[in-house]
C-alpha positions as a Markdown table, in Angstrom:
| # | Residue | x | y | z |
|---|---|---|---|---|
| 1 | Met | -122.0 | 106.2 | -79.4 |
| 2 | Asn | -122.5 | 106.6 | -75.7 |
| 3 | Gly | -121.7 | 109.6 | -73.5 |
| 4 | Arg | -118.0 | 108.6 | -73.1 |
| 5 | Gln | -117.2 | 108.0 | -76.7 |
| 6 | Leu | -116.9 | 111.5 | -78.1 |
| 7 | Ala | -113.6 | 111.8 | -79.8 |
| 8 | Arg | -111.5 | 114.1 | -77.6 |
| 9 | Thr | -108.8 | 116.5 | -78.6 |
| 10 | Thr | -105.8 | 117.2 | -76.5 |
| 11 | Thr | -105.2 | 120.6 | -75.1 |
| 12 | Gly | -101.6 | 121.6 | -74.8 |
| 13 | Arg | -100.4 | 122.2 | -71.2 |
| 14 | Gly | -97.8 | 124.9 | -71.8 |
| 15 | Gly | -95.7 | 125.8 | -68.8 |
| 16 | Phe | -96.3 | 129.0 | -66.9 |
| 17 | Pro | -93.3 | 131.0 | -65.7 |
| 18 | Gly | -92.9 | 130.6 | -61.9 |
| 19 | Leu | -93.0 | 133.6 | -59.6 |
| 20 | Arg | -89.9 | 134.5 | -57.7 |
| 21 | Ala | -89.8 | 133.2 | -54.2 |
| 22 | Gly | -89.0 | 136.7 | -52.9 |
| 23 | Leu | -92.3 | 138.2 | -54.0 |
| 24 | Lys | -94.4 | 138.8 | -50.9 |
| 25 | Gly | -98.2 | 139.4 | -50.4 |
| 26 | Ala | -101.2 | 138.3 | -52.4 |
| 27 | Ala | -101.4 | 141.6 | -54.3 |
| 28 | Val | -97.8 | 141.3 | -55.5 |
| 29 | Val | -98.4 | 137.7 | -56.6 |
| 30 | Ala | -101.5 | 138.7 | -58.5 |
| 31 | Ala | -99.6 | 141.5 | -60.2 |
| 32 | Gly | -96.9 | 139.1 | -61.2 |
| 33 | Leu | -99.3 | 136.6 | -62.6 |
| 34 | Leu | -101.2 | 139.2 | -64.6 |
| 35 | Ala | -97.9 | 140.7 | -65.9 |
| 36 | Leu | -97.0 | 137.3 | -67.2 |
| 37 | Thr | -100.3 | 136.4 | -68.7 |
| 38 | Ala | -102.0 | 139.6 | -69.7 |
| 39 | Cys | -101.6 | 142.9 | -71.5 |
| 40 | Gly | -104.4 | 145.3 | -70.8 |
| 41 | Gly | -108.1 | 144.6 | -70.3 |
| 42 | Gly | -110.8 | 143.9 | -72.8 |
| 43 | Asp | -113.6 | 146.2 | -74.1 |
| 44 | Gly | -116.5 | 145.4 | -71.6 |
| 45 | Gly | -118.8 | 142.4 | -72.1 |
| 46 | Ser | -118.3 | 138.7 | -72.4 |
| 47 | Asp | -117.8 | 138.9 | -76.1 |
| 48 | Ala | -115.2 | 141.7 | -76.0 |
| 49 | Ser | -112.6 | 141.7 | -78.6 |
| 50 | Ala | -109.3 | 140.1 | -77.5 |
| 51 | Lys | -106.4 | 142.6 | -77.4 |
| 52 | Gly | -102.7 | 142.0 | -77.9 |
| 53 | Glu | -99.6 | 143.9 | -78.7 |
| 54 | Lys | -96.1 | 142.9 | -79.5 |
| 55 | Ser | -93.3 | 143.5 | -77.1 |
| 56 | Gly | -89.9 | 142.8 | -78.6 |
| 57 | Asp | -90.0 | 139.5 | -80.4 |
| 58 | Lys | -92.9 | 138.1 | -78.4 |
| 59 | Ala | -96.6 | 138.9 | -78.5 |
| 60 | Ala | -98.2 | 139.7 | -75.2 |
| 61 | Ala | -101.0 | 137.4 | -74.2 |
| 62 | Ala | -104.4 | 138.5 | -75.4 |
| 63 | Thr | -107.1 | 139.2 | -72.8 |
| 64 | Arg | -110.7 | 139.9 | -72.6 |
| 65 | Thr | -113.3 | 141.2 | -70.1 |
| 66 | Val | -115.9 | 138.6 | -69.1 |
| 67 | Lys | -119.2 | 139.1 | -67.4 |
| 68 | His | -120.1 | 136.1 | -65.1 |
| 69 | Asp | -122.6 | 135.4 | -62.3 |
| 70 | Ala | -120.6 | 137.1 | -59.6 |
| 71 | Gly | -119.5 | 140.2 | -61.4 |
| 72 | Thr | -117.1 | 141.2 | -64.2 |
| 73 | Ala | -113.6 | 140.0 | -64.5 |
| 74 | Glu | -110.9 | 141.9 | -66.4 |
| 75 | Lys | -107.7 | 140.7 | -68.1 |
| 76 | Val | -109.1 | 137.1 | -68.5 |
| 77 | Pro | -106.7 | 135.2 | -70.8 |
| 78 | Ala | -108.2 | 134.7 | -74.2 |
| 79 | Gln | -106.4 | 131.3 | -74.2 |
| 80 | Pro | -105.8 | 130.3 | -70.6 |
| 81 | Lys | -103.0 | 127.8 | -69.9 |
| 82 | Arg | -103.4 | 127.1 | -66.2 |
| 83 | Ile | -107.0 | 126.9 | -64.9 |
| 84 | Val | -107.7 | 126.0 | -61.3 |
| 85 | Ser | -111.3 | 124.9 | -60.7 |
| 86 | Val | -112.7 | 125.8 | -57.2 |
| 87 | Ser | -115.9 | 123.9 | -58.0 |
| 88 | Val | -115.9 | 120.1 | -58.4 |
| 89 | Thr | -119.2 | 120.6 | -60.2 |
| 90 | Met | -117.7 | 123.0 | -62.8 |
| 91 | Thr | -114.6 | 120.7 | -63.3 |
| 92 | Gly | -116.7 | 118.2 | -65.3 |
| 93 | His | -117.8 | 121.0 | -67.7 |
| 94 | Leu | -114.3 | 122.2 | -68.1 |
| 95 | Leu | -112.8 | 118.8 | -68.8 |
| 96 | Ala | -115.5 | 118.1 | -71.5 |
| 97 | Leu | -114.2 | 121.3 | -73.2 |
| 98 | Asp | -110.6 | 120.1 | -73.0 |
| 99 | Ala | -109.9 | 123.3 | -71.0 |
| 100 | Pro | -106.4 | 123.3 | -69.5 |
| 101 | Val | -107.5 | 122.4 | -65.9 |
| 102 | Ile | -104.4 | 121.8 | -63.8 |
| 103 | Ala | -106.1 | 121.3 | -60.4 |
| 104 | Ser | -109.6 | 121.1 | -58.9 |
| 105 | Gln | -111.4 | 121.3 | -55.7 |
| 106 | Ala | -112.4 | 117.8 | -54.4 |
| 107 | Thr | -115.1 | 116.6 | -52.0 |
| 108 | Pro | -114.7 | 114.1 | -49.3 |
| 109 | Pro | -114.6 | 110.6 | -51.0 |
| 110 | Ser | -118.0 | 108.9 | -51.2 |
| 111 | Val | -119.9 | 106.5 | -53.4 |
| 112 | Ile | -120.2 | 109.2 | -56.1 |
| 113 | Thr | -116.4 | 110.0 | -56.2 |
| 114 | Asp | -113.1 | 108.3 | -56.7 |
| 115 | Lys | -110.7 | 108.0 | -53.8 |
| 116 | Gln | -109.5 | 111.5 | -54.4 |
| 117 | Gly | -112.9 | 113.1 | -54.2 |
| 118 | Phe | -113.4 | 113.6 | -57.9 |
| 119 | Phe | -116.8 | 112.7 | -59.4 |
| 120 | Thr | -116.7 | 109.2 | -61.0 |
| 121 | Gln | -118.3 | 110.3 | -64.2 |
| 122 | Trp | -115.2 | 112.3 | -65.1 |
| 123 | Ser | -112.5 | 111.0 | -62.9 |
| 124 | Asp | -110.9 | 109.0 | -65.8 |
| 125 | Ala | -110.7 | 112.2 | -67.8 |
| 126 | Ala | -109.1 | 114.0 | -64.9 |
| 127 | Ala | -106.5 | 111.3 | -64.6 |
| 128 | Gln | -105.8 | 111.4 | -68.3 |
| 129 | Asn | -105.2 | 115.1 | -68.1 |
| 130 | Ser | -103.1 | 114.9 | -64.9 |
| 131 | Val | -105.5 | 117.1 | -62.9 |
| 132 | Lys | -104.3 | 117.5 | -59.3 |
| 133 | Val | -106.4 | 117.9 | -56.2 |
| 134 | Ala | -106.2 | 121.6 | -55.3 |
| 135 | Tyr | -107.7 | 121.1 | -51.9 |
| 136 | Gln | -110.5 | 119.0 | -50.3 |
| 137 | Gly | -113.6 | 120.7 | -48.9 |
| 138 | Phe | -116.2 | 123.1 | -50.0 |
| 139 | Glu | -114.6 | 126.4 | -49.0 |
| 140 | Pro | -111.8 | 127.6 | -51.3 |
| 141 | Asp | -108.3 | 127.2 | -49.8 |
| 142 | Val | -106.9 | 130.5 | -51.2 |
| 143 | Glu | -103.3 | 129.7 | -50.2 |
| 144 | Lys | -103.3 | 126.4 | -52.0 |
| 145 | Val | -104.8 | 128.0 | -55.1 |
| 146 | Leu | -102.2 | 130.7 | -55.0 |
| 147 | Ala | -99.4 | 128.0 | -54.8 |
| 148 | Leu | -100.7 | 126.5 | -58.1 |
| 149 | Lys | -100.0 | 129.7 | -60.0 |
| 150 | Pro | -103.2 | 129.7 | -62.1 |
| 151 | Asp | -103.7 | 132.2 | -64.9 |
| 152 | Leu | -107.5 | 131.7 | -64.5 |
| 153 | Ile | -109.8 | 130.5 | -61.7 |
| 154 | Val | -113.2 | 129.0 | -62.5 |
| 155 | Gly | -115.8 | 128.2 | -59.8 |
| 156 | Ala | -119.5 | 128.2 | -58.9 |
| 157 | Ser | -121.9 | 130.8 | -57.5 |
| 158 | Ser | -124.5 | 128.2 | -56.5 |
| 159 | Gly | -124.5 | 124.8 | -54.7 |
| 160 | Ala | -122.4 | 123.7 | -51.8 |
| 161 | Glu | -119.2 | 125.0 | -53.3 |
| 162 | Asn | -120.5 | 128.5 | -53.9 |
| 163 | Ala | -117.4 | 130.7 | -53.8 |
| 164 | Glu | -119.0 | 134.1 | -54.0 |
| 165 | Lys | -117.9 | 135.2 | -50.5 |
| 166 | Phe | -114.3 | 134.3 | -51.5 |
| 167 | Tyr | -114.5 | 136.1 | -54.8 |
| 168 | Asp | -112.4 | 139.1 | -53.8 |
| 169 | Lys | -109.6 | 137.0 | -52.4 |
| 170 | Leu | -109.5 | 134.7 | -55.4 |
| 171 | Ser | -109.5 | 137.6 | -57.8 |
| 172 | Val | -106.3 | 138.8 | -56.2 |
| 173 | Val | -104.6 | 135.5 | -57.2 |
| 174 | Ala | -105.9 | 135.4 | -60.8 |
| 175 | Pro | -108.9 | 136.5 | -62.9 |
| 176 | Thr | -111.9 | 134.6 | -61.5 |
| 177 | Leu | -115.1 | 133.5 | -63.1 |
| 178 | Leu | -118.0 | 132.1 | -61.1 |
| 179 | Tyr | -121.2 | 130.5 | -62.6 |
| 180 | Arg | -124.5 | 129.3 | -61.4 |
| 181 | His | -125.0 | 125.7 | -62.5 |
| 182 | Asp | -128.5 | 125.1 | -61.0 |
| 183 | Asp | -130.8 | 127.1 | -63.2 |
| 184 | Val | -129.4 | 126.3 | -66.7 |
| 185 | Ser | -129.0 | 123.2 | -68.7 |
| 186 | Trp | -125.5 | 121.7 | -68.9 |
| 187 | Gln | -125.6 | 122.4 | -72.6 |
| 188 | Asp | -126.2 | 126.2 | -72.1 |
| 189 | Leu | -123.5 | 126.3 | -69.4 |
| 190 | Thr | -121.1 | 124.5 | -71.8 |
| 191 | Ala | -121.8 | 127.0 | -74.5 |
| 192 | Arg | -121.3 | 129.9 | -72.1 |
| 193 | Leu | -118.0 | 128.5 | -70.9 |
| 194 | Gly | -116.9 | 127.9 | -74.5 |
| 195 | Lys | -117.5 | 131.5 | -75.3 |
| 196 | Asp | -115.8 | 132.9 | -72.2 |
| 197 | Leu | -112.8 | 130.6 | -72.5 |
| 198 | Gly | -112.3 | 130.9 | -76.3 |
| 199 | Leu | -113.4 | 127.3 | -76.8 |
| 200 | Glu | -116.5 | 127.9 | -78.8 |
| 201 | Lys | -115.7 | 125.2 | -81.4 |
| 202 | Arg | -115.2 | 122.5 | -78.8 |
| 203 | Ala | -118.4 | 123.5 | -77.0 |
| 204 | Thr | -120.4 | 123.2 | -80.2 |
| 205 | Glu | -118.8 | 119.7 | -80.9 |
| 206 | Val | -119.6 | 118.5 | -77.3 |
| 207 | Val | -123.3 | 119.6 | -77.4 |
| 208 | Ala | -123.8 | 118.3 | -81.0 |
| 209 | Ala | -122.4 | 114.8 | -80.0 |
| 210 | His | -124.8 | 114.7 | -77.0 |
| 211 | Asp | -127.8 | 115.9 | -79.1 |
| 212 | Lys | -127.1 | 113.2 | -81.7 |
| 213 | Arg | -127.0 | 110.5 | -79.1 |
| 214 | Ala | -130.2 | 111.8 | -77.4 |
| 215 | Gly | -132.0 | 111.8 | -80.7 |
| 216 | Glu | -131.0 | 108.2 | -81.4 |
| 217 | Val | -132.1 | 107.0 | -78.0 |
| 218 | Lys | -135.4 | 109.0 | -78.2 |
| 219 | Ala | -136.2 | 107.2 | -81.5 |
| 220 | Ala | -135.4 | 103.8 | -79.9 |
| 221 | Ile | -137.3 | 103.9 | -76.6 |
| 222 | Thr | -140.9 | 103.6 | -75.6 |
| 223 | Val | -141.8 | 106.3 | -73.1 |
| 224 | Pro | -144.4 | 105.5 | -70.4 |
| 225 | Lys | -147.7 | 107.3 | -70.9 |
| 226 | Gln | -147.6 | 108.4 | -67.2 |
| 227 | Ser | -145.6 | 111.4 | -66.2 |
| 228 | Ala | -142.2 | 110.9 | -64.7 |
| 229 | Ala | -141.5 | 112.1 | -61.1 |
| 230 | Leu | -137.8 | 112.9 | -60.7 |
| 231 | Val | -137.1 | 112.3 | -57.0 |
| 232 | Arg | -134.4 | 111.9 | -54.5 |
| 233 | Asp | -135.1 | 110.3 | -51.1 |
| 234 | Asn | -133.9 | 112.0 | -48.0 |
| 235 | Gln | -135.6 | 109.6 | -45.6 |
| 236 | Ser | -137.5 | 112.3 | -43.7 |
| 237 | Ala | -138.4 | 114.2 | -46.8 |
| 238 | Met | -138.2 | 113.9 | -50.6 |
| 239 | Thr | -136.5 | 116.1 | -53.1 |
| 240 | Val | -138.4 | 116.8 | -56.4 |
| 241 | Phe | -136.6 | 118.0 | -59.5 |
| 242 | Thr | -138.5 | 120.5 | -61.6 |
| 243 | Pro | -139.1 | 120.2 | -65.4 |
| 244 | Glu | -136.7 | 123.1 | -65.8 |
| 245 | Ser | -133.9 | 121.3 | -63.9 |
| 246 | Ala | -131.0 | 119.9 | -66.0 |
| 247 | Gln | -132.4 | 116.4 | -65.3 |
| 248 | Gly | -135.9 | 117.5 | -66.2 |
| 249 | Arg | -134.8 | 119.1 | -69.5 |
| 250 | Leu | -132.9 | 116.0 | -70.5 |
| 251 | Leu | -135.8 | 113.7 | -69.8 |
| 252 | Thr | -138.1 | 116.1 | -71.7 |
| 253 | Ser | -135.7 | 116.0 | -74.7 |
| 254 | Leu | -136.1 | 112.2 | -74.7 |
| 255 | Gly | -139.9 | 112.4 | -74.8 |
| 256 | Phe | -140.9 | 112.2 | -71.1 |
| 257 | Thr | -143.4 | 114.4 | -69.4 |
| 258 | Val | -141.8 | 115.5 | -66.2 |
| 259 | Leu | -144.0 | 115.9 | -63.2 |
| 260 | Glu | -144.3 | 119.4 | -61.6 |
| 261 | Pro | -143.3 | 119.6 | -57.9 |
| 262 | Pro | -146.1 | 119.7 | -55.3 |
| 263 | Ala | -148.1 | 122.9 | -54.9 |
| 264 | Gly | -146.7 | 125.3 | -52.4 |
| 265 | Lys | -143.1 | 126.3 | -51.5 |
| 266 | Gly | -140.7 | 123.5 | -50.6 |
| 267 | Glu | -137.4 | 123.8 | -48.8 |
| 268 | Thr | -134.5 | 124.8 | -51.2 |
| 269 | Gln | -130.8 | 124.9 | -50.8 |
| 270 | Gly | -129.0 | 128.2 | -51.4 |
| 271 | Gly | -131.7 | 129.7 | -53.6 |
| 272 | Arg | -131.6 | 126.8 | -56.1 |
| 273 | Ser | -134.5 | 126.7 | -58.6 |
| 274 | Asp | -134.0 | 123.3 | -60.0 |
| 275 | Phe | -135.4 | 121.3 | -57.1 |
| 276 | Ala | -137.1 | 121.6 | -53.8 |
| 277 | Glu | -137.8 | 119.4 | -50.8 |
| 278 | Phe | -141.2 | 118.4 | -49.6 |
| 279 | Ser | -142.6 | 115.9 | -47.1 |
| 280 | Gln | -142.8 | 112.3 | -48.1 |
| 281 | Glu | -146.6 | 112.3 | -47.9 |
| 282 | Lys | -147.0 | 115.4 | -50.1 |
| 283 | Val | -144.8 | 114.0 | -52.8 |
| 284 | Ala | -146.5 | 110.7 | -52.8 |
| 285 | Asp | -149.9 | 112.4 | -53.0 |
| 286 | Thr | -148.7 | 114.5 | -55.9 |
| 287 | Ala | -147.0 | 111.6 | -57.7 |
| 288 | Lys | -150.2 | 109.5 | -57.8 |
| 289 | Asp | -149.8 | 107.3 | -60.9 |
| 290 | Ser | -146.5 | 108.9 | -62.1 |
| 291 | Ser | -143.5 | 106.6 | -62.8 |
| 292 | Leu | -140.8 | 107.2 | -60.2 |
| 293 | Leu | -137.3 | 108.0 | -61.4 |
| 294 | Phe | -134.7 | 108.1 | -58.6 |
| 295 | Val | -131.8 | 110.5 | -58.9 |
| 296 | Ser | -128.5 | 109.6 | -57.3 |
| 297 | His | -129.3 | 106.5 | -55.3 |
| 298 | Thr | -127.9 | 103.0 | -54.8 |
| 299 | Pro | -130.3 | 100.2 | -55.7 |
| 300 | Glu | -130.5 | 99.3 | -52.0 |
| 301 | Glu | -131.6 | 102.8 | -51.1 |
| 302 | Ile | -134.3 | 102.8 | -53.8 |
| 303 | Thr | -135.6 | 99.5 | -52.5 |
| 304 | Ala | -135.7 | 100.8 | -48.9 |
| 305 | Ala | -137.5 | 104.0 | -50.0 |
| 306 | Thr | -140.2 | 102.3 | -52.0 |
| 307 | Ala | -140.9 | 99.8 | -49.1 |
| 308 | Arg | -142.1 | 102.6 | -46.8 |
| 309 | Pro | -145.8 | 102.7 | -46.1 |
| 310 | Val | -146.2 | 106.0 | -47.9 |
| 311 | Trp | -144.7 | 104.6 | -51.1 |
| 312 | Lys | -145.3 | 100.9 | -51.2 |
| 313 | Asp | -148.9 | 101.1 | -52.4 |
| 314 | Leu | -148.3 | 103.7 | -55.2 |
| 315 | Pro | -149.2 | 102.4 | -58.7 |
| 316 | Ala | -145.6 | 102.9 | -59.9 |
| 317 | Val | -144.3 | 100.6 | -57.2 |
| 318 | Lys | -146.9 | 97.9 | -57.7 |
| 319 | Asp | -146.5 | 98.1 | -61.5 |
| 320 | Lys | -142.7 | 98.1 | -61.2 |
| 321 | Arg | -142.3 | 101.5 | -62.8 |
| 322 | Val | -139.5 | 102.6 | -60.5 |
| 323 | Tyr | -136.2 | 103.4 | -62.2 |
| 324 | Asp | -132.7 | 104.0 | -61.1 |
| 325 | Leu | -131.1 | 107.0 | -63.0 |
| 326 | Gly | -127.6 | 106.3 | -61.5 |
| 327 | Leu | -125.5 | 107.7 | -58.7 |
| 328 | Asp | -123.9 | 110.4 | -60.8 |
| 329 | Thr | -127.2 | 112.2 | -61.9 |
| 330 | Phe | -127.5 | 114.8 | -59.1 |
| 331 | Arg | -125.1 | 117.1 | -61.0 |
| 332 | Leu | -125.4 | 116.8 | -64.8 |
| 333 | Asp | -122.5 | 117.6 | -67.1 |
| 334 | Tyr | -121.5 | 116.1 | -70.5 |
| 335 | Tyr | -120.3 | 112.9 | -68.8 |
| 336 | Ser | -123.1 | 112.2 | -66.4 |
| 337 | Ala | -125.7 | 113.2 | -69.0 |
| 338 | Gly | -124.3 | 110.5 | -71.3 |
| 339 | Asn | -124.5 | 108.0 | -68.5 |
| 340 | Leu | -128.1 | 109.0 | -67.8 |
| 341 | Ile | -129.0 | 108.5 | -71.5 |
| 342 | Asp | -127.5 | 105.0 | -71.3 |
| 343 | Lys | -129.6 | 104.2 | -68.3 |
| 344 | Ile | -132.8 | 105.4 | -70.1 |
| 345 | Glu | -132.0 | 103.4 | -73.2 |
| 346 | Lys | -131.5 | 100.2 | -71.1 |
| 347 | Ala | -134.6 | 100.7 | -69.1 |
| 348 | Phe | -137.0 | 101.8 | -71.9 |
| 349 | Gly | -135.4 | 100.5 | -75.1 |
C-alpha cells in the first residue's frame, strides 16, 4: 500500500444557513455565524468538554475552546461543517483527515501545483471533495473568506502563508485556528488537528497507515552506510534540512542517519527551525562523504547543481549517491510523505 491507497471515508458536507444580505459589517456577520453554529464557549484548554443544549426541537451546536499557536479560540464547533483553509500547506493535513474543507488558499501555479495553485500531492483529493479556491496569494483575502461563510478557519502561523497578523480580522469572520507546521512532524500535527477538530479516530487511522507502510519499506531497503544530507539548491546558496525537520524525521524512521547542518548559524525564513541556508562551499565541506538527497527539485535542476565545481568532485557525486526525493517534498503531509516513501523504496529497495 502506497501513500495514496489509504481507504478514505467521506465526510458529509451539510449545508450552512446563509446570512441575510441586509446584515452589515464584519462584526455583525461574525455574530450571525456564531449564532448559527455555536451555543456558548468551552471550558478552557484544547481538550475542553463540548457543550450543547436543546432549544425547542433542535440541539444547539456543541462548541469547545481550543488553544493554538496564535492564541486561544472560543466557540470552535465540535463538529465543523464549513472549514476555509487560509494555508495551502495546512490544506493537505485537513484533507487527509476528511475534514470538511470547502475552500483553500492557493499559490501561483508552478511545477509543484496544479493549474489552480493547489499542491499536486493532494490536488486530486481536493477535486474529489469539491474544494474551491478561496483566493490566490499568501496574504489572506478576508473579504473572500467572509463570502464563503465558514464556521471555522484554519491556517498557519509559520511559513510564507503565516496569517498571524490577520488573526484578529479572521477571528471576526469565524473562530480561527493557526498552527506552526515547521517544527513538528506531520504525524504530530495530524494528531493535534484531529484532537482540535473532533477527528481523533481518523487521525489515528491516517498515522497508523503511514507507519505500517514505513515499516514495510524500512524492512525492504538497504540504507547507505554514509549519512544522508537533505539539501535544496538555491544556486547562490544551499538549504540544509535538520534531522528534526519533517523530512529528517521521516528519513530517520526509515533507518537513515541524517546529516546535521554546518556549524554556525545559517539564514532562516520566518524563524523556522527545520532548515537553514548556508553557502554552497560550507555545505559541500560539511557533506564530505554523505549521500546527497535533494528536496523539491526537477531532475534537470539536480544535474545542474551537482555539475558545479563545488559539488562535482564530492564522493557522493562520483559514486552516484545523489537521489531525487521528489518535487512535493518541501512540505510534508500525509500525501507527500507517502510519495517520498515510494521514492525511497524505488531508490534503495
